LOZA-492518 format. One record per residue: chain; residue number from 1; x, z, y of N, C-alpha, C in turn; residue in one letter. Coordinates in steps of 0.2 Angstrom, whole numbers, plus 2048, in hexadecimal, padded with zeros to 3 digits. Layout:
N
<site><ch>A</ch><i>NUM</i><n_xx>X</n_xx><n_zz>Z</n_zz><n_yy>Y</n_yy><ca_xx>X</ca_xx><ca_zz>Z</ca_zz><ca_yy>Y</ca_yy><c_xx>X</c_xx><c_zz>Z</c_zz><c_yy>Y</c_yy><aa>A</aa></site>
...
END
This chain:
87
<site><ch>A</ch><i>1</i><n_xx>83D</n_xx><n_zz>808</n_zz><n_yy>885</n_yy><ca_xx>83D</ca_xx><ca_zz>804</ca_zz><ca_yy>87F</ca_yy><c_xx>83D</c_xx><c_zz>7FD</c_zz><c_yy>882</c_yy><aa>X</aa></site>
<site><ch>A</ch><i>2</i><n_xx>841</n_xx><n_zz>7F9</n_zz><n_yy>87F</n_yy><ca_xx>841</ca_xx><ca_zz>7F2</ca_zz><ca_yy>881</ca_yy><c_xx>83B</c_xx><c_zz>7EE</c_zz><c_yy>87F</c_yy><aa>X</aa></site>
<site><ch>A</ch><i>3</i><n_xx>83A</n_xx><n_zz>7E8</n_zz><n_yy>882</n_yy><ca_xx>835</ca_xx><ca_zz>7E4</ca_zz><ca_yy>881</ca_yy><c_xx>835</c_xx><c_zz>7E1</c_zz><c_yy>87A</c_yy><aa>X</aa></site>
<site><ch>A</ch><i>4</i><n_xx>83B</n_xx><n_zz>7E0</n_zz><n_yy>877</n_yy><ca_xx>83B</ca_xx><ca_zz>7DE</ca_zz><ca_yy>870</ca_yy><c_xx>839</c_xx><c_zz>7E4</c_zz><c_yy>86B</c_yy><aa>X</aa></site>
<site><ch>A</ch><i>5</i><n_xx>83A</n_xx><n_zz>7EA</n_zz><n_yy>86D</n_yy><ca_xx>838</ca_xx><ca_zz>7EF</ca_zz><ca_yy>869</ca_yy><c_xx>831</c_xx><c_zz>7F0</c_zz><c_yy>869</c_yy><aa>X</aa></site>
<site><ch>A</ch><i>6</i><n_xx>82E</n_xx><n_zz>7EF</n_zz><n_yy>86F</n_yy><ca_xx>826</ca_xx><ca_zz>7F0</ca_zz><ca_yy>86F</ca_yy><c_xx>823</c_xx><c_zz>7EA</c_zz><c_yy>86B</c_yy><aa>X</aa></site>
<site><ch>A</ch><i>7</i><n_xx>825</n_xx><n_zz>7E4</n_zz><n_yy>86C</n_yy><ca_xx>822</ca_xx><ca_zz>7DF</ca_zz><ca_yy>868</ca_yy><c_xx>823</c_xx><c_zz>7E0</c_zz><c_yy>860</c_yy><aa>X</aa></site>
<site><ch>A</ch><i>8</i><n_xx>828</n_xx><n_zz>7E3</n_zz><n_yy>85E</n_yy><ca_xx>829</ca_xx><ca_zz>7E5</ca_zz><ca_yy>857</ca_yy><c_xx>824</c_xx><c_zz>7EA</c_zz><c_yy>855</c_yy><aa>X</aa></site>
<site><ch>A</ch><i>9</i><n_xx>823</n_xx><n_zz>7EF</n_zz><n_yy>859</n_yy><ca_xx>81E</ca_xx><ca_zz>7F4</ca_zz><ca_yy>858</ca_yy><c_xx>817</c_xx><c_zz>7F1</c_zz><c_yy>857</c_yy><aa>X</aa></site>
<site><ch>A</ch><i>10</i><n_xx>815</n_xx><n_zz>7ED</n_zz><n_yy>85C</n_yy><ca_xx>80F</ca_xx><ca_zz>7E9</ca_zz><ca_yy>85C</ca_yy><c_xx>80E</c_xx><c_zz>7E5</c_zz><c_yy>856</c_yy><aa>X</aa></site>
<site><ch>A</ch><i>11</i><n_xx>813</n_xx><n_zz>7E2</n_zz><n_yy>854</n_yy><ca_xx>813</ca_xx><ca_zz>7DE</ca_zz><ca_yy>84E</ca_yy><c_xx>811</c_xx><c_zz>7E2</c_zz><c_yy>847</c_yy><aa>X</aa></site>
<site><ch>A</ch><i>12</i><n_xx>815</n_xx><n_zz>7E8</n_zz><n_yy>847</n_yy><ca_xx>814</ca_xx><ca_zz>7EC</ca_zz><ca_yy>841</ca_yy><c_xx>80D</c_xx><c_zz>7EF</c_zz><c_yy>841</c_yy><aa>X</aa></site>
<site><ch>A</ch><i>13</i><n_xx>80B</n_xx><n_zz>7F1</n_zz><n_yy>847</n_yy><ca_xx>804</ca_xx><ca_zz>7F4</ca_zz><ca_yy>848</ca_yy><c_xx>7FF</c_xx><c_zz>7EF</c_zz><c_yy>846</c_yy><aa>X</aa></site>
<site><ch>A</ch><i>14</i><n_xx>800</n_xx><n_zz>7E9</n_zz><n_yy>848</n_yy><ca_xx>7FC</ca_xx><ca_zz>7E3</ca_zz><ca_yy>846</ca_yy><c_xx>7FB</c_xx><c_zz>7E2</c_zz><c_yy>83F</c_yy><aa>X</aa></site>
<site><ch>A</ch><i>15</i><n_xx>801</n_xx><n_zz>7E3</n_zz><n_yy>83B</n_yy><ca_xx>801</ca_xx><ca_zz>7E2</ca_zz><ca_yy>834</ca_yy><c_xx>7FD</c_xx><c_zz>7E8</c_zz><c_yy>831</c_yy><aa>X</aa></site>
<site><ch>A</ch><i>16</i><n_xx>7FD</n_xx><n_zz>7EE</n_zz><n_yy>834</n_yy><ca_xx>7FA</ca_xx><ca_zz>7F4</ca_zz><ca_yy>831</ca_yy><c_xx>7F2</c_xx><c_zz>7F3</c_zz><c_yy>832</c_yy><aa>X</aa></site>
<site><ch>A</ch><i>17</i><n_xx>7F0</n_xx><n_zz>7F0</n_zz><n_yy>838</n_yy><ca_xx>7E9</ca_xx><ca_zz>7EF</ca_zz><ca_yy>839</ca_yy><c_xx>7E6</c_xx><c_zz>7EA</c_zz><c_yy>833</c_yy><aa>X</aa></site>
<site><ch>A</ch><i>18</i><n_xx>7EA</n_xx><n_zz>7E5</n_zz><n_yy>831</n_yy><ca_xx>7E8</ca_xx><ca_zz>7E1</ca_zz><ca_yy>82C</ca_yy><c_xx>7E7</c_xx><c_zz>7E5</c_zz><c_yy>825</c_yy><aa>X</aa></site>
<site><ch>A</ch><i>19</i><n_xx>7EC</n_xx><n_zz>7E9</n_zz><n_yy>824</n_yy><ca_xx>7EC</ca_xx><ca_zz>7ED</ca_zz><ca_yy>81E</ca_yy><c_xx>7E6</c_xx><c_zz>7F2</c_zz><c_yy>81E</c_yy><aa>X</aa></site>
<site><ch>A</ch><i>20</i><n_xx>7E5</n_xx><n_zz>7F5</n_zz><n_yy>824</n_yy><ca_xx>7DF</ca_xx><ca_zz>7F9</ca_zz><ca_yy>825</ca_yy><c_xx>7D8</c_xx><c_zz>7F6</c_zz><c_yy>824</c_yy><aa>X</aa></site>
<site><ch>A</ch><i>21</i><n_xx>7D8</n_xx><n_zz>7F0</n_zz><n_yy>826</n_yy><ca_xx>7D1</ca_xx><ca_zz>7EC</ca_zz><ca_yy>825</ca_yy><c_xx>7D0</c_xx><c_zz>7EA</c_zz><c_yy>81E</c_yy><aa>X</aa></site>
<site><ch>A</ch><i>22</i><n_xx>7D4</n_xx><n_zz>7EB</n_zz><n_yy>819</n_yy><ca_xx>7D3</ca_xx><ca_zz>7E9</ca_zz><ca_yy>812</ca_yy><c_xx>7CE</c_xx><c_zz>7ED</c_zz><c_yy>80F</c_yy><aa>X</aa></site>
<site><ch>A</ch><i>23</i><n_xx>7CA</n_xx><n_zz>7EB</n_zz><n_yy>80B</n_yy><ca_xx>7C5</ca_xx><ca_zz>7EE</ca_zz><ca_yy>807</ca_yy><c_xx>7C9</c_xx><c_zz>7F3</c_zz><c_yy>802</c_yy><aa>X</aa></site>
<site><ch>A</ch><i>24</i><n_xx>7C5</n_xx><n_zz>7F8</n_zz><n_yy>800</n_yy><ca_xx>7C8</ca_xx><ca_zz>7FD</ca_zz><ca_yy>7FB</ca_yy><c_xx>7CB</c_xx><c_zz>7FA</c_zz><c_yy>7F5</c_yy><aa>X</aa></site>
<site><ch>A</ch><i>25</i><n_xx>7C8</n_xx><n_zz>7F5</n_zz><n_yy>7F2</n_yy><ca_xx>7CA</ca_xx><ca_zz>7F1</ca_zz><ca_yy>7EC</ca_yy><c_xx>7D0</c_xx><c_zz>7ED</c_zz><c_yy>7EE</c_yy><aa>X</aa></site>
<site><ch>A</ch><i>26</i><n_xx>7D1</n_xx><n_zz>7EA</n_zz><n_yy>7F4</n_yy><ca_xx>7D7</ca_xx><ca_zz>7E7</ca_zz><ca_yy>7F5</ca_yy><c_xx>7DD</c_xx><c_zz>7EB</c_zz><c_yy>7F6</c_yy><aa>X</aa></site>
<site><ch>A</ch><i>27</i><n_xx>7DB</n_xx><n_zz>7F1</n_zz><n_yy>7F9</n_yy><ca_xx>7E1</ca_xx><ca_zz>7F6</ca_zz><ca_yy>7FA</ca_yy><c_xx>7E3</c_xx><c_zz>7F8</c_zz><c_yy>7F3</c_yy><aa>X</aa></site>
<site><ch>A</ch><i>28</i><n_xx>7DF</n_xx><n_zz>7F9</n_zz><n_yy>7EE</n_yy><ca_xx>7E1</ca_xx><ca_zz>7FB</ca_zz><ca_yy>7E8</ca_yy><c_xx>7E5</c_xx><c_zz>7F6</c_zz><c_yy>7E4</c_yy><aa>X</aa></site>
<site><ch>A</ch><i>29</i><n_xx>7E3</n_xx><n_zz>7EF</n_zz><n_yy>7E6</n_yy><ca_xx>7E6</ca_xx><ca_zz>7EA</ca_zz><ca_yy>7E3</ca_yy><c_xx>7ED</c_xx><c_zz>7E9</c_zz><c_yy>7E6</c_yy><aa>X</aa></site>
<site><ch>A</ch><i>30</i><n_xx>7EE</n_xx><n_zz>7EA</n_zz><n_yy>7EC</n_yy><ca_xx>7F5</ca_xx><ca_zz>7EA</ca_zz><ca_yy>7EF</ca_yy><c_xx>7F9</c_xx><c_zz>7EF</c_zz><c_yy>7ED</c_yy><aa>X</aa></site>
<site><ch>A</ch><i>31</i><n_xx>7F6</n_xx><n_zz>7F5</n_zz><n_yy>7EB</n_yy><ca_xx>7FB</ca_xx><ca_zz>7FA</ca_zz><ca_yy>7E8</ca_yy><c_xx>7FD</c_xx><c_zz>7F9</c_zz><c_yy>7E1</c_yy><aa>X</aa></site>
<site><ch>A</ch><i>32</i><n_xx>7F8</n_xx><n_zz>7F7</n_zz><n_yy>7DD</n_yy><ca_xx>7F9</ca_xx><ca_zz>7F6</ca_zz><ca_yy>7D6</ca_yy><c_xx>7FC</c_xx><c_zz>7EF</c_zz><c_yy>7D4</c_yy><aa>X</aa></site>
<site><ch>A</ch><i>33</i><n_xx>7FB</n_xx><n_zz>7EA</n_zz><n_yy>7D7</n_yy><ca_xx>7FD</ca_xx><ca_zz>7E3</ca_zz><ca_yy>7D5</ca_yy><c_xx>805</c_xx><c_zz>7E3</c_zz><c_yy>7D5</c_yy><aa>X</aa></site>
<site><ch>A</ch><i>34</i><n_xx>809</n_xx><n_zz>7E5</n_zz><n_yy>7DA</n_yy><ca_xx>810</ca_xx><ca_zz>7E5</ca_zz><ca_yy>7D9</ca_yy><c_xx>813</c_xx><c_zz>7E9</c_zz><c_yy>7D3</c_yy><aa>X</aa></site>
<site><ch>A</ch><i>35</i><n_xx>810</n_xx><n_zz>7EE</n_zz><n_yy>7D2</n_yy><ca_xx>812</ca_xx><ca_zz>7F2</ca_zz><ca_yy>7CC</ca_yy><c_xx>810</c_xx><c_zz>7EF</c_zz><c_yy>7C5</c_yy><aa>X</aa></site>
<site><ch>A</ch><i>36</i><n_xx>80A</n_xx><n_zz>7EC</n_zz><n_yy>7C5</n_yy><ca_xx>808</ca_xx><ca_zz>7E9</ca_zz><ca_yy>7BF</ca_yy><c_xx>80C</c_xx><c_zz>7E2</c_zz><c_yy>7BE</c_yy><aa>X</aa></site>
<site><ch>A</ch><i>37</i><n_xx>80E</n_xx><n_zz>7DF</n_zz><n_yy>7C3</n_yy><ca_xx>812</ca_xx><ca_zz>7D9</ca_zz><ca_yy>7C3</ca_yy><c_xx>819</c_xx><c_zz>7DB</c_zz><c_yy>7C0</c_yy><aa>X</aa></site>
<site><ch>A</ch><i>38</i><n_xx>81C</n_xx><n_zz>7E0</n_zz><n_yy>7C3</n_yy><ca_xx>823</ca_xx><ca_zz>7E2</ca_zz><ca_yy>7C1</ca_yy><c_xx>823</c_xx><c_zz>7E4</c_zz><c_yy>7B9</c_yy><aa>X</aa></site>
<site><ch>A</ch><i>39</i><n_xx>81D</n_xx><n_zz>7E7</n_zz><n_yy>7B7</n_yy><ca_xx>81D</ca_xx><ca_zz>7E9</ca_zz><ca_yy>7B0</ca_yy><c_xx>81C</c_xx><c_zz>7E3</c_zz><c_yy>7AC</c_yy><aa>X</aa></site>
<site><ch>A</ch><i>40</i><n_xx>819</n_xx><n_zz>7DE</n_zz><n_yy>7AE</n_yy><ca_xx>818</ca_xx><ca_zz>7D8</ca_zz><ca_yy>7AA</ca_yy><c_xx>81F</c_xx><c_zz>7D4</c_zz><c_yy>7AA</c_yy><aa>X</aa></site>
<site><ch>A</ch><i>41</i><n_xx>822</n_xx><n_zz>7D4</n_zz><n_yy>7AF</n_yy><ca_xx>829</ca_xx><ca_zz>7D1</ca_zz><ca_yy>7AF</ca_yy><c_xx>82E</c_xx><c_zz>7D5</c_zz><c_yy>7AB</c_yy><aa>X</aa></site>
<site><ch>A</ch><i>42</i><n_xx>82D</n_xx><n_zz>7DC</n_zz><n_yy>7AA</n_yy><ca_xx>831</ca_xx><ca_zz>7DF</ca_zz><ca_yy>7A6</ca_yy><c_xx>830</c_xx><c_zz>7DD</c_zz><c_yy>79E</c_yy><aa>X</aa></site>
<site><ch>A</ch><i>43</i><n_xx>82A</n_xx><n_zz>7DD</n_zz><n_yy>79D</n_yy><ca_xx>828</ca_xx><ca_zz>7DB</ca_zz><ca_yy>796</ca_yy><c_xx>82A</c_xx><c_zz>7D4</c_zz><c_yy>794</c_yy><aa>X</aa></site>
<site><ch>A</ch><i>44</i><n_xx>82A</n_xx><n_zz>7CF</n_zz><n_yy>799</n_yy><ca_xx>82B</ca_xx><ca_zz>7C8</ca_zz><ca_yy>798</ca_yy><c_xx>833</c_xx><c_zz>7C7</c_zz><c_yy>798</c_yy><aa>X</aa></site>
<site><ch>A</ch><i>45</i><n_xx>836</n_xx><n_zz>7CA</n_zz><n_yy>79D</n_yy><ca_xx>83E</ca_xx><ca_zz>7C9</ca_zz><ca_yy>79E</ca_yy><c_xx>842</c_xx><c_zz>7CE</c_zz><c_yy>79B</c_yy><aa>X</aa></site>
<site><ch>A</ch><i>46</i><n_xx>83F</n_xx><n_zz>7D4</n_zz><n_yy>799</n_yy><ca_xx>843</ca_xx><ca_zz>7D9</ca_zz><ca_yy>796</ca_yy><c_xx>846</c_xx><c_zz>7DE</c_zz><c_yy>79C</c_yy><aa>X</aa></site>
<site><ch>A</ch><i>47</i><n_xx>849</n_xx><n_zz>7E3</n_zz><n_yy>79A</n_yy><ca_xx>84C</ca_xx><ca_zz>7E8</ca_zz><ca_yy>79F</ca_yy><c_xx>853</c_xx><c_zz>7E6</c_zz><c_yy>7A1</c_yy><aa>X</aa></site>
<site><ch>A</ch><i>48</i><n_xx>853</n_xx><n_zz>7E5</n_zz><n_yy>7A8</n_yy><ca_xx>85A</ca_xx><ca_zz>7E5</ca_zz><ca_yy>7AB</ca_yy><c_xx>85A</c_xx><c_zz>7E8</c_zz><c_yy>7B1</c_yy><aa>X</aa></site>
<site><ch>A</ch><i>49</i><n_xx>85F</n_xx><n_zz>7E8</n_zz><n_yy>7B5</n_yy><ca_xx>860</ca_xx><ca_zz>7EC</ca_zz><ca_yy>7BB</ca_yy><c_xx>85B</c_xx><c_zz>7EA</c_zz><c_yy>7C0</c_yy><aa>X</aa></site>
<site><ch>A</ch><i>50</i><n_xx>85A</n_xx><n_zz>7E4</n_zz><n_yy>7C1</n_yy><ca_xx>856</ca_xx><ca_zz>7E1</ca_zz><ca_yy>7C6</ca_yy><c_xx>84E</c_xx><c_zz>7E3</c_zz><c_yy>7C4</c_yy><aa>X</aa></site>
<site><ch>A</ch><i>51</i><n_xx>84C</n_xx><n_zz>7E3</n_zz><n_yy>7BE</n_yy><ca_xx>846</ca_xx><ca_zz>7E5</ca_zz><ca_yy>7BC</ca_yy><c_xx>845</c_xx><c_zz>7EC</c_zz><c_yy>7BD</c_yy><aa>X</aa></site>
<site><ch>A</ch><i>52</i><n_xx>84A</n_xx><n_zz>7F0</n_zz><n_yy>7BC</n_yy><ca_xx>849</ca_xx><ca_zz>7F7</ca_zz><ca_yy>7BD</ca_yy><c_xx>848</c_xx><c_zz>7F9</c_zz><c_yy>7C4</c_yy><aa>X</aa></site>
<site><ch>A</ch><i>53</i><n_xx>84C</n_xx><n_zz>7F6</n_zz><n_yy>7C9</n_yy><ca_xx>84B</ca_xx><ca_zz>7F7</ca_zz><ca_yy>7D0</ca_yy><c_xx>845</c_xx><c_zz>7F4</c_zz><c_yy>7D2</c_yy><aa>X</aa></site>
<site><ch>A</ch><i>54</i><n_xx>842</n_xx><n_zz>7EF</n_zz><n_yy>7D0</n_yy><ca_xx>83C</ca_xx><ca_zz>7EC</ca_zz><ca_yy>7D1</ca_yy><c_xx>836</c_xx><c_zz>7F1</c_zz><c_yy>7CF</c_yy><aa>X</aa></site>
<site><ch>A</ch><i>55</i><n_xx>837</n_xx><n_zz>7F4</n_zz><n_yy>7CA</n_yy><ca_xx>832</ca_xx><ca_zz>7F9</ca_zz><ca_yy>7C7</ca_yy><c_xx>832</c_xx><c_zz>7FF</c_zz><c_yy>7CC</c_yy><aa>X</aa></site>
<site><ch>A</ch><i>56</i><n_xx>838</n_xx><n_zz>801</n_zz><n_yy>7CE</n_yy><ca_xx>839</ca_xx><ca_zz>807</ca_zz><ca_yy>7D2</ca_yy><c_xx>836</c_xx><c_zz>806</c_zz><c_yy>7D9</c_yy><aa>X</aa></site>
<site><ch>A</ch><i>57</i><n_xx>837</n_xx><n_zz>800</n_zz><n_yy>7DC</n_yy><ca_xx>834</ca_xx><ca_zz>7FE</ca_zz><ca_yy>7E2</ca_yy><c_xx>82D</c_xx><c_zz>7FE</c_zz><c_yy>7E2</c_yy><aa>X</aa></site>
<site><ch>A</ch><i>58</i><n_xx>82A</n_xx><n_zz>7FB</n_zz><n_yy>7DD</n_yy><ca_xx>823</ca_xx><ca_zz>7FA</ca_zz><ca_yy>7DC</ca_yy><c_xx>820</c_xx><c_zz>801</c_zz><c_yy>7DB</c_yy><aa>X</aa></site>
<site><ch>A</ch><i>59</i><n_xx>823</n_xx><n_zz>805</n_zz><n_yy>7D8</n_yy><ca_xx>820</ca_xx><ca_zz>80C</ca_zz><ca_yy>7D7</ca_yy><c_xx>820</c_xx><c_zz>810</c_zz><c_yy>7DD</c_yy><aa>X</aa></site>
<site><ch>A</ch><i>60</i><n_xx>825</n_xx><n_zz>80F</n_zz><n_yy>7E1</n_yy><ca_xx>826</ca_xx><ca_zz>812</ca_zz><ca_yy>7E8</ca_yy><c_xx>820</c_xx><c_zz>80F</c_zz><c_yy>7EC</c_yy><aa>X</aa></site>
<site><ch>A</ch><i>61</i><n_xx>81F</n_xx><n_zz>809</n_zz><n_yy>7EC</n_yy><ca_xx>81A</ca_xx><ca_zz>805</ca_zz><ca_yy>7F0</ca_yy><c_xx>813</c_xx><c_zz>808</c_zz><c_yy>7EE</c_yy><aa>X</aa></site>
<site><ch>A</ch><i>62</i><n_xx>812</n_xx><n_zz>809</n_zz><n_yy>7E8</n_yy><ca_xx>80B</ca_xx><ca_zz>80C</ca_zz><ca_yy>7E5</ca_yy><c_xx>80B</c_xx><c_zz>813</c_zz><c_yy>7E8</c_yy><aa>X</aa></site>
<site><ch>A</ch><i>63</i><n_xx>810</n_xx><n_zz>817</n_zz><n_yy>7E7</n_yy><ca_xx>80F</ca_xx><ca_zz>81E</ca_zz><ca_yy>7EA</ca_yy><c_xx>80E</c_xx><c_zz>81E</c_zz><c_yy>7F1</c_yy><aa>X</aa></site>
<site><ch>A</ch><i>64</i><n_xx>811</n_xx><n_zz>81A</n_zz><n_yy>7F5</n_yy><ca_xx>810</ca_xx><ca_zz>81A</ca_zz><ca_yy>7FC</ca_yy><c_xx>809</c_xx><c_zz>818</c_zz><c_yy>7FE</c_yy><aa>X</aa></site>
<site><ch>A</ch><i>65</i><n_xx>806</n_xx><n_zz>813</n_zz><n_yy>7FA</n_yy><ca_xx>7FF</ca_xx><ca_zz>811</ca_zz><ca_yy>7FB</ca_yy><c_xx>7FB</c_xx><c_zz>817</c_zz><c_yy>7FA</c_yy><aa>X</aa></site>
<site><ch>A</ch><i>66</i><n_xx>7FC</n_xx><n_zz>81A</n_zz><n_yy>7F4</n_yy><ca_xx>7F8</ca_xx><ca_zz>820</ca_zz><ca_yy>7F2</ca_yy><c_xx>7F8</c_xx><c_zz>826</c_zz><c_yy>7F7</c_yy><aa>X</aa></site>
<site><ch>A</ch><i>67</i><n_xx>7FE</n_xx><n_zz>827</n_zz><n_yy>7F9</n_yy><ca_xx>7FF</ca_xx><ca_zz>82D</ca_zz><ca_yy>7FD</ca_yy><c_xx>7FD</c_xx><c_zz>82C</c_zz><c_yy>804</c_yy><aa>X</aa></site>
<site><ch>A</ch><i>68</i><n_xx>7FD</n_xx><n_zz>826</n_zz><n_yy>807</n_yy><ca_xx>7FB</ca_xx><ca_zz>825</ca_zz><ca_yy>80D</ca_yy><c_xx>7F4</c_xx><c_zz>823</c_zz><c_yy>80E</c_yy><aa>X</aa></site>
<site><ch>A</ch><i>69</i><n_xx>7F0</n_xx><n_zz>821</n_zz><n_yy>809</n_yy><ca_xx>7EA</ca_xx><ca_zz>81F</ca_zz><ca_yy>809</ca_yy><c_xx>7E5</c_xx><c_zz>824</c_zz><c_yy>80D</c_yy><aa>X</aa></site>
<site><ch>A</ch><i>70</i><n_xx>7E6</n_xx><n_zz>82A</n_zz><n_yy>80B</n_yy><ca_xx>7E1</ca_xx><ca_zz>82F</ca_zz><ca_yy>80F</ca_yy><c_xx>7E2</c_xx><c_zz>82F</c_zz><c_yy>816</c_yy><aa>X</aa></site>
<site><ch>A</ch><i>71</i><n_xx>7E7</n_xx><n_zz>82D</n_zz><n_yy>819</n_yy><ca_xx>7E8</ca_xx><ca_zz>82D</ca_zz><ca_yy>820</ca_yy><c_xx>7E6</c_xx><c_zz>826</c_zz><c_yy>824</c_yy><aa>X</aa></site>
<site><ch>A</ch><i>72</i><n_xx>7E3</n_xx><n_zz>822</n_zz><n_yy>820</n_yy><ca_xx>7E0</ca_xx><ca_zz>81C</ca_zz><ca_yy>823</ca_yy><c_xx>7D9</c_xx><c_zz>81D</c_zz><c_yy>826</c_yy><aa>X</aa></site>
<site><ch>A</ch><i>73</i><n_xx>7D7</n_xx><n_zz>81A</n_zz><n_yy>82B</n_yy><ca_xx>7D1</ca_xx><ca_zz>81B</ca_zz><ca_yy>82E</ca_yy><c_xx>7CB</c_xx><c_zz>81B</c_zz><c_yy>82A</c_yy><aa>X</aa></site>
<site><ch>A</ch><i>74</i><n_xx>7CB</n_xx><n_zz>815</n_zz><n_yy>826</n_yy><ca_xx>7C6</ca_xx><ca_zz>814</ca_zz><ca_yy>821</ca_yy><c_xx>7C5</c_xx><c_zz>81A</c_zz><c_yy>81C</c_yy><aa>X</aa></site>
<site><ch>A</ch><i>75</i><n_xx>7CB</n_xx><n_zz>81C</n_zz><n_yy>819</n_yy><ca_xx>7CB</ca_xx><ca_zz>822</ca_zz><ca_yy>814</ca_yy><c_xx>7C9</c_xx><c_zz>828</c_zz><c_yy>818</c_yy><aa>X</aa></site>
<site><ch>A</ch><i>76</i><n_xx>7CB</n_xx><n_zz>829</n_zz><n_yy>81E</n_yy><ca_xx>7C8</ca_xx><ca_zz>82F</ca_zz><ca_yy>821</ca_yy><c_xx>7C1</c_xx><c_zz>82F</c_zz><c_yy>822</c_yy><aa>X</aa></site>
<site><ch>A</ch><i>77</i><n_xx>7BE</n_xx><n_zz>82A</n_zz><n_yy>824</n_yy><ca_xx>7B7</ca_xx><ca_zz>829</ca_zz><ca_yy>825</ca_yy><c_xx>7B3</c_xx><c_zz>82A</c_zz><c_yy>81E</c_yy><aa>X</aa></site>
<site><ch>A</ch><i>78</i><n_xx>7B6</n_xx><n_zz>828</n_zz><n_yy>819</n_yy><ca_xx>7B3</ca_xx><ca_zz>829</ca_zz><ca_yy>812</ca_yy><c_xx>7B3</c_xx><c_zz>830</c_zz><c_yy>810</c_yy><aa>X</aa></site>
<site><ch>A</ch><i>79</i><n_xx>7B9</n_xx><n_zz>833</n_zz><n_yy>812</n_yy><ca_xx>7B9</ca_xx><ca_zz>83B</ca_zz><ca_yy>810</ca_yy><c_xx>7B4</c_xx><c_zz>83F</c_zz><c_yy>814</c_yy><aa>X</aa></site>
<site><ch>A</ch><i>80</i><n_xx>7B3</n_xx><n_zz>83D</n_zz><n_yy>81A</n_yy><ca_xx>7AE</ca_xx><ca_zz>841</ca_zz><ca_yy>81E</ca_yy><c_xx>7A7</c_xx><c_zz>83F</c_zz><c_yy>81B</c_yy><aa>X</aa></site>
<site><ch>A</ch><i>81</i><n_xx>7A6</n_xx><n_zz>839</n_zz><n_yy>81A</n_yy><ca_xx>79F</ca_xx><ca_zz>838</ca_zz><ca_yy>817</ca_yy><c_xx>79E</c_xx><c_zz>83B</c_zz><c_yy>810</c_yy><aa>X</aa></site>
<site><ch>A</ch><i>82</i><n_xx>7A4</n_xx><n_zz>83C</n_zz><n_yy>80C</n_yy><ca_xx>7A3</ca_xx><ca_zz>840</ca_zz><ca_yy>806</ca_yy><c_xx>7A2</c_xx><c_zz>847</c_zz><c_yy>807</c_yy><aa>X</aa></site>
<site><ch>A</ch><i>83</i><n_xx>7A5</n_xx><n_zz>84A</n_zz><n_yy>80C</n_yy><ca_xx>7A4</ca_xx><ca_zz>851</ca_zz><ca_yy>80E</ca_yy><c_xx>79D</c_xx><c_zz>852</c_zz><c_yy>810</c_yy><aa>X</aa></site>
<site><ch>A</ch><i>84</i><n_xx>79A</n_xx><n_zz>84D</n_zz><n_yy>814</n_yy><ca_xx>793</ca_xx><ca_zz>84E</ca_zz><ca_yy>816</ca_yy><c_xx>78E</c_xx><c_zz>84D</c_zz><c_yy>810</c_yy><aa>X</aa></site>
<site><ch>A</ch><i>85</i><n_xx>790</n_xx><n_zz>849</n_zz><n_yy>80B</n_yy><ca_xx>78C</ca_xx><ca_zz>848</ca_zz><ca_yy>805</ca_yy><c_xx>78B</c_xx><c_zz>84F</c_zz><c_yy>801</c_yy><aa>X</aa></site>
<site><ch>A</ch><i>86</i><n_xx>790</n_xx><n_zz>853</n_zz><n_yy>801</n_yy><ca_xx>790</ca_xx><ca_zz>859</ca_zz><ca_yy>7FD</ca_yy><c_xx>78E</c_xx><c_zz>85F</c_zz><c_yy>801</c_yy><aa>X</aa></site>
<site><ch>A</ch><i>87</i><n_xx>78C</n_xx><n_zz>85E</n_zz><n_yy>808</n_yy><ca_xx>789</ca_xx><ca_zz>864</ca_zz><ca_yy>80C</ca_yy><c_xx>782</c_xx><c_zz>865</c_zz><c_yy>80B</c_yy><aa>X</aa></site>
END
């Protein structure tokens, strides 16, 4: 791999560590806010192709956040603690 490729990987992983350091409430806000914003735009501007694409993209963003949340280190720790609580 080239040096540029490695720096790009480190940059992306650095961004992920920022996202991983967010509190649970901030994670929910980053998942819900784009979708809520796109729905507000739809009500304010009406339905057109751009708004439909924006809603689709924000829905996919929400799904990715929800589906990948259990794989984050913080969520894994919370799930382990929850299992210990019910033993």
